[in-house]
C-alpha positions in Angstrom: 11.0 -20.0 16.8 11.2 -16.1 16.3 8.8 -14.1 14.0 9.8 -10.8 12.2 8.1 -8.4 10.3 8.9 -5.1 8.4 6.5 -2.6 7.2 7.4 0.5 4.6 7.4 4.3 5.6 5.4 6.3 2.9 5.9 10.0 1.4 2.8 11.7 0.9 3.0 13.2 -2.9 -0.3 15.2 -3.2 -3.9 15.0 -1.0 -2.4 14.5 2.3 -5.0 16.0 4.5 -8.1 14.9 2.8 -8.0 11.4 4.3 -8.9 12.9 7.7 -12.2 12.8 8.9 -14.7 14.6 8.7 -13.7 16.0 5.5 -13.2 12.8 3.3 -16.8 11.6 5.1 -18.2 14.9 3.8 -16.4 15.5 0.5 -14.4 12.5 0.0 -10.6 12.3 0.1 -8.1 11.6 -2.4 -4.5 11.0 -1.8 -1.1 10.1 -3.9 1.5 8.6 -2.0 4.4 5.9 -2.5 6.3 3.6 -0.1 10.1 4.1 0.3 12.9 2.1 1.4 13.0 2.5 5.1 10.9 0.5 7.4 9.3 0.0 10.8 10.5 -3.4 12.0 8.8 -5.8 14.5 10.1 -9.2 16.3 8.3 -11.3 18.5 9.9 -13.9 20.3 7.1 -16.2 22.2 8.2 -17.2 25.8 6.6 -19.6 28.5 7.2 -17.6 31.5 3.8 -15.3 31.8 5.4 -12.1 30.7 4.5 -9.5 28.2 7.8 -7.4 27.5 7.7 -4.9 24.8 11.4 -2.8 23.7 11.0 0.0 21.9 14.8 0.2 21.4 14.5 3.7 18.9 12.2 5.3 21.5 14.5 4.0 24.7 11.1 2.4 26.1 10.7 -0.5 28.2 7.5 -2.2 29.5 7.5 -5.6 31.3 4.4 -6.8 32.9 2.7 -10.3 34.0 0.4 -11.9 31.2 -2.9 -10.4 31.4 -5.8 -10.1 28.6 -5.9 -6.5 28.6 -3.2 -3.9 29.6 -3.9 -0.6 30.9 -3.1 2.2 28.5 -1.1 4.8 29.8 1.6 7.2 28.2 4.0 4.5 27.5 4.3 2.4 24.5 0.4 3.1 24.0 0.5 1.8 20.3 1.9 -1.6 21.5 -0.6 -2.0 24.6 -3.3 -0.9 22.3 -2.6 -3.3 19.3 -2.2 -6.3 22.0 -5.3 -5.8 23.6 -7.3 -5.9 20.1 -5.1 -9.0 19.1 -5.9 -10.7 22.2 -9.9 -9.5 22.3 -10.1 -10.4 18.6 -8.3 -13.1 17.7 -7.4 -14.9 20.9 -10.7 -15.2 22.9 -9.6 -13.1 25.3 -6.6 -15.4 26.3 -3.4 -13.7 27.4 -0.1 -14.3 25.3 3.3 -14.6 26.6 6.3 -13.4 24.6 9.1 -10.5 24.1 8.5 -7.7 21.6 11.4 -5.6 19.8 10.6 -2.8 17.8 12.4 0.3 16.2 12.1 2.5 13.1 14.1 3.8 10.4 12.7 7.7 11.0 11.8 9.0 14.1 8.4 10.0 15.4 7.2 13.0 13.8 8.8 12.7 10.7 6.1 13.1 8.6 6.8 9.8 6.8 3.7 7.9 8.9 6.3 6.2 11.2 3.3 5.7 13.8 1.0 4.1 11.5 3.8 2.0 9.9 4.8 0.9 13.0 0.9 -0.4 14.0 1.1 -2.1 10.8 4.3 -3.7 11.6 3.4 -5.2 14.6 0.0 -6.5 13.4 1.6 -8.5 10.5 3.9 -10.0 12.9 0.7 -11.1 15.6 -0.8 -12.4 11.9 2.3 -14.5 11.2 2.5 -15.4 15.0 -1.0 -16.4 15.3 -1.8 -17.6 11.6 -4.3 -15.0 11.4 -6.5 -14.7 8.4 -6.3 -10.9 7.3 -6.2 -9.8 4.1 -4.7 -6.1 3.0 -7.8 -4.4 3.4 -8.4 -5.9 6.7 -5.0 -5.4 8.0 -4.9 -1.7 7.0 -8.5 -1.0 8.5 -7.9 -2.7 11.9 -4.5 -0.5 12.1 -7.0 2.3 11.6 -9.6 1.7 14.1 -6.6 0.9 16.8 -5.4 3.9 16.4 -8.2 6.3 15.7 -10.9 4.7 17.7 -9.1 2.4 20.2 -6.6 4.5 21.4 -8.4 8.1 20.2 -5.1 9.4 18.4 -5.8 12.2 15.7 -5.2 11.5 12.1 -5.9 10.4 8.7 -6.1 6.8 6.8 -3.3 6.9 4.4 -0.6 5.8 6.4 -1.8 2.6 7.6 -2.9 1.6 3.4 0.5 2.6 2.5 2.1 1.0 4.9 0.0 -2.3 4.0 -0.3 -2.5 0.3 3.4 -0.7 -0.6 3.9 0.9 -4.0 2.7 3.7 -5.6 -0.9 4.1 -4.8 -4.0 7.0 -5.8 -6.2 6.2 -2.9 -9.8 7.3 -2.6 -11.5 8.2 1.0 -15.3 8.2 1.4 -17.8 8.0 4.4 -18.6 4.7 6.6 -14.4 4.5 6.4 -14.6 2.9 2.8 -11.3 3.3 1.3 -10.5 2.3 -2.5 -6.7 1.5 -3.1 -5.8 2.1 -6.8 -2.2 0.9 -7.3 -0.4 2.5 -10.2 1.2 0.5 -12.9 4.3 3.1 -13.7 6.8 2.4 -16.4 10.2 2.0 -15.0 11.5 5.0 -16.6 9.3 7.0 -15.2 10.0 5.5 -11.4 13.6 5.8 -12.2 13.2 9.8 -13.4 11.5 11.1 -10.6 14.0 9.0 -7.9 16.7 10.6 -9.4 15.0 13.8 -9.0 14.1 13.0 -5.5 16.0 14.5 -1.9 14.9 14.3 1.2 16.0 16.7 3.9 14.8 16.2 7.8 14.9 19.6 9.4 15.7 18.5 12.5 12.6 19.1 14.5 10.1 16.3 14.7 6.4 17.5 15.4 3.3 16.4 17.1 0.8 16.0 14.0 -2.4 15.6 16.4 -2.2 19.3 17.3 -2.0 20.3 13.6 -4.8 17.6 12.7 -6.9 18.5 15.4 -6.9 22.1 14.3 -7.4 21.0 10.4 -10.4 19.0 12.0 -11.8 21.9 13.7 -11.6 24.5 10.5 -13.8 21.8 8.3 -16.2 21.8 11.3 -16.6 24.9 11.4 -16.7 25.2 7.6 -13.6 27.5 7.3 -13.6 28.9 4.2 -9.8 28.9 3.6 -9.2 26.0 5.1 -11.8 24.0 2.9 -10.4 26.0 -0.3 -7.2 24.4 0.6 -8.2 20.8 1.1 -10.3 21.2 -2.2 -7.0 22.6 -4.3 -5.3 19.5 -2.3 -7.4 16.5 -4.0 -7.5 18.2 -7.3 -4.0 18.5 -7.2 -3.8 14.9 -6.5 -5.6 13.9 -9.6 -3.7 15.8 -11.7 -0.4 14.5 -10.4 -1.4 11.2 -10.7 -2.2 11.7 -14.3 1.2 13.7 -14.8 3.1 10.6 -13.3 1.0 8.3 -15.6 2.0 10.5 -18.5 5.6 11.0 -17.6 5.1 14.5 -17.3 7.5 15.8 -15.3 7.1 19.5 -15.3 3.8 19.3 -14.2 4.4 17.0 -11.4 6.8 19.4 -10.1 4.0 22.3 -10.7 1.5 20.2 -8.6 3.9 19.5 -5.8 4.3 23.2 -6.1 0.8 23.8 -5.7 -0.1 21.4 -3.4 2.4 22.8 -0.7 0.6 26.1 -1.5 -2.6 24.4 -0.6 -1.9 22.9 2.4 -0.5 25.9 4.2 -4.4 27.0 4.1 -5.4 24.1 5.8 -3.9 25.1 9.2 -1.5 27.6 10.6 0.7 25.1 12.2 1.9 23.4 8.9 4.3 25.8 8.3 6.7 28.3 10.2 9.8 30.6 9.9 12.0 27.8 9.8 10.3 25.6 7.0 9.9 28.5 5.4 13.8 29.7 5.0 14.6 26.1 4.3 11.9 26.2 1.2 13.5 29.6 0.0 17.1 28.1 0.4 16.0 25.0 -1.3 14.7 26.9 -4.4 17.7 29.4 -4.6 20.0 26.4 -4.9 18.5 24.1 -7.7 15.0 22.8 -6.2 12.2 22.8 -8.5 9.4 22.0 -5.9 9.5 21.3 -2.4 7.1 20.2 0.5 6.7 19.0 3.9 5.9 15.4 4.1 3.2 14.3 6.6 1.1 16.7 8.5 3.4 19.8 8.2 5.2 21.8 10.9 8.7 19.8 10.9 9.9 16.1 9.9 11.2 15.7 6.4 11.0 17.7 3.4 10.5 16.4 0.1 12.4 18.4 -2.5 12.3 17.6 -6.4 15.0 18.9 -8.7 17.1 18.3 -12.0 18.5 15.1 -11.6 22.0 16.9 -12.9 21.7 19.5 -9.8 20.9 17.3 -7.1 24.2 16.6 -6.4 25.4 20.3 -5.9 21.7 20.7 -3.9 22.8 17.8 -1.7 25.9 19.5 -1.2 24.3 23.0 -0.2 21.8 21.0 2.2 25.0 19.6 4.1 25.8 23.0 4.9 22.5 23.2 7.0 21.4 21.8 10.5 19.2 19.1 8.9 20.2 15.4 7.4 19.7 14.8 3.8 18.8 11.3 2.6 18.3 9.8 -0.7 16.0 7.0 -0.7 14.6 4.4 -3.3 11.0 3.5 -4.0 9.4 0.0 -2.9 7.0 -2.4 -4.7 5.9 -4.3 -1.6 3.7 -3.4 1.3 4.5 -5.1 5.0 6.0 -8.3 5.2 6.7 -11.0 8.0 8.3 -14.3 8.2 9.2 -17.1 10.9 12.7 -18.4 11.8 12.7 -21.9 13.5 15.7 -22.7 15.9 
């Protein structure tokens, strides 16, 4: 028996950062995002040799140990270990499991596409398939959030876990006491096609550690930094306006919201932008871009670009002259999926 799963990565269109505590607890957060055809993958092969093997092929990390109920959390494959510990404790009566797990992602860590949280969701989904766990979509996303943010103490927000679980275009609301409401947007096909044909992803070639940026953002909120809070309030408003513009097919306003959102986001932390990003942004705008922003916490990773579809090929050619990588993606409707192969 072989169990496989995959979960889609996401683009944060607007409001990213307002899903991070304590901001969302105090003021309420709003995020607009969409999943794309890039994934985190997990394969579980149950064994009877009393061993646990984790093989992260994209990160070139390997872990092997005798089966036990609790794995020590160190600096190696902490997501895999943290998930295992929680699954065994909550869903297997503390009894150790024996298996080999292989994982990889279409995007590098620090890409700004929610790759870490998406991997957590993919792994949980594989365990669900294997152990026949009765978890709904909200259950999966909340569990993924708790493992990352509470069990492992990793800094970050809530949107990535919910995007990977639900999939599609979603307008998400975040409140105190970990209350989350996911509102799927029912967009007309021509609107999705137009946005897809206007979209270019550009990987700057520098992944970043989002935790440092998010920690600075959290500090600014706790200290009631006027500039930071102003930026976050603006981001929240922008997410609602962008949702309305997309539903109405108002692509001019959509691009304006993306541009305004990037300016607001830069107010939240001094680490969100840097000289390289600013130079690439200017280059994009000089060569046919209508709007652009860094996806995720900022500081590097993927830049999301909107342009006139007629100008897209020319812009892509211009970007190829730079050091980074250009990608064209399509939106996905489905969230995390899992299936079993019987040999």
